[in-house]
C-alpha positions in Angstrom: -0.2 -0.3 0.3 1.2 3.6 -0.9 1.3 5.8 1.6 -0.7 9.8 1.7 -0.2 12.7 3.5 -4.0 14.8 5.0 -3.7 18.0 3.7 -5.7 19.3 6.5 -3.9 17.2 9.7 -0.5 17.0 8.4 -0.6 13.3 9.4 0.7 9.9 7.2 -1.6 7.3 6.2 -0.2 3.6 5.7 -0.7 0.6 6.2 0.4 0.9 9.8 -2.7 4.2 10.7 -5.1 2.8 8.5 -7.6 1.5 10.7 -6.5 3.7 13.5 -10.1 5.7 14.8 -12.0 2.7 12.7 -15.3 3.6 15.0 -15.9 7.3 14.6 -16.7 6.0 10.2 -19.4 4.6 8.8 -17.7 3.6 6.1 -14.4 2.6 6.7 -10.6 2.4 4.9 -9.1 -0.8 3.4 -6.0 -1.6 2.1 -7.5 -1.7 -1.4 -9.4 2.0 -0.5 -8.8 4.2 1.5 -12.2 6.5 2.2 -10.7 9.4 4.7 -8.0 9.5 7.3 -7.3 7.7 10.1 -6.9 10.8 12.3 -8.7 13.8 11.9 -11.4 12.0 9.4 -11.5 14.1 6.0 -12.7 13.0 3.3 -10.8 11.2 0.2 -10.3 14.2 -1.7 -8.2 15.9 1.4 -5.9 12.7 1.4 -2.4 14.1 -1.1 1.6 13.1 -0.7 2.1 15.4 -3.8 0.7 18.9 -2.2 0.7 20.1 1.0 0.1 20.8 4.2 -2.8 23.2 4.2 -0.7 26.0 7.1 -1.5 30.0 6.6 1.0 32.2 7.7 -0.3 33.7 11.2 0.7 37.3 9.8 -2.2 37.2 7.0 -4.4 36.2 9.4 -6.6 39.4 11.5 -6.9 39.3 14.8 -10.7 38.2 14.6 -9.8 34.9 12.3 -8.0 34.7 15.5 -10.3 35.2 18.1 -12.2 32.0 16.3 -9.8 29.6 15.9 -8.9 30.6 20.5 -12.5 29.5 20.8 -12.6 26.5 17.5 -9.8 25.2 19.3 -11.8 25.0 22.5 -15.0 23.7 21.1 -12.6 20.0 19.9 -11.4 20.2 23.6 -14.2 21.2 25.4 -16.1 18.2 22.8 -12.6 15.6 22.8 -13.3 16.1 27.1 -16.8 14.2 26.9 -16.7 12.1 24.3 -13.0 10.4 26.0 -15.6 10.6 30.1 -18.8 9.3 27.9 -16.1 5.6 27.0 -15.9 5.7 30.7 -20.1 5.6 31.4 -21.5 4.1 27.7 -22.1 0.5 29.1 -21.5 -0.9 25.1 -19.0 -1.9 23.8 -19.4 -0.8 21.0 -20.2 2.9 22.1 -17.5 2.9 24.0 -14.8 2.4 21.4 -16.9 4.4 18.8 -16.5 7.4 22.0 -12.9 6.8 22.6 -12.5 7.3 18.1 -14.2 10.5 18.4 -12.3 11.7 22.0 -9.4 11.5 19.4 -11.0 13.0 16.6 -12.0 15.9 18.3 -8.6 15.8 20.4 -6.6 16.1 16.3 -9.2 19.5 15.7 -8.1 21.0 18.6 -4.0 20.2 17.5 -5.0 21.4 13.7 -6.5 25.0 14.8 -3.5 25.4 17.5 -1.5 24.8 14.4 -3.1 26.8 12.7 -3.6 30.3 15.3 0.0 28.7 16.4 -0.9 28.8 20.5 1.4 27.4 22.1 -0.3 25.0 24.2 -4.5 23.0 23.7 -6.4 24.7 26.6 -6.8 23.5 29.4 -10.9 23.4 30.5 -12.8 23.5 33.9 -13.4 19.6 34.2 -17.3 18.4 33.6 -19.5 15.6 35.4 -21.7 14.5 32.7 -23.4 11.2 34.9 -26.3 12.9 34.7 -25.7 11.5 31.5 -27.2 8.0 33.0 -27.1 5.5 29.9 -26.1 4.7 26.5 -28.8 6.4 25.1 -28.5 10.3 26.6 -24.6 9.7 26.4 -25.8 9.9 22.1 -27.9 12.1 22.5 -25.5 14.4 24.1 -22.4 13.6 21.9 -25.4 14.4 18.5 -26.0 18.0 20.3 -22.7 18.6 20.5 -21.5 17.3 16.5 -25.1 19.7 15.6 -23.4 22.7 17.5 -19.9 22.6 15.6 -21.8 22.1 12.5 -23.1 25.9 13.2 -19.9 26.8 14.4 -18.0 26.5 11.3 -20.1 27.2 9.4 -21.6 30.1 10.7 -17.3 31.1 11.1 -16.3 30.5 8.2 -17.9 33.3 6.9 -15.6 36.2 9.1 -12.8 34.2 8.9 -10.4 36.0 6.7 -8.0 33.2 4.7 -9.7 30.7 2.5 -7.5 28.3 3.8 -8.6 28.8 7.4 -12.4 28.1 5.5 -11.6 24.6 3.2 -10.2 23.1 6.6 -13.5 24.5 8.5 -15.4 22.7 5.4 -13.6 19.9 6.2 -13.9 19.6 9.1 -18.4 20.9 8.8 -18.5 17.5 6.9 -16.7 15.7 9.3 -18.6 16.5 12.6 -21.6 15.9 10.1 -20.8 12.1 10.1 -20.2 11.9 12.9 -24.3 13.4 13.7 -24.4 10.1 10.9 -22.5 7.9 13.6 -24.0 8.8 16.9 -28.1 8.3 15.0 -27.4 4.5 14.0 -25.7 3.5 16.9 -29.0 4.9 18.2 -30.9 3.0 16.7 -28.4 0.2 16.5 -29.7 0.0 20.3 -33.3 0.6 19.9 -33.3 3.5 20.6 
């Protein structure tokens, strides 16, 4: 299998990484066909070993765009933290693994924003107790709400940022979040909810 690079997160995709986070995708990668980046979830159109990773010089970004990137980074850390906790609270093993994989994807999104905004560190957010979501159904409902919110965030803020590269990244990540909406809905159906 030939290796390729994700133009959004910059990770190299090869046979060793092909199946990482596979529970966060409806359609899975295979040795014969790479459908998406296993690290950040973007589709095949963003995979290319000949092009440069999407990046923007910090001097090209206005203050409003930097603030949006900081908010985007916090949003993704917030959702990554939720999924990490949800993976510990979930009862069904498939749901646990789905949440674990979704957490990995969301934290990769946060690292993408960190790189684009030239931030030194990912933020550490206040720990939230999610035990009130005391069933897999409630955890999946909460996950779906978070994904819907992320889509709205990217759609709204892609109109604000002053960089076409950032807009393209937001479009790519919004598409990933749309896939997560479908995953959470499908998992709910699988459980009979």
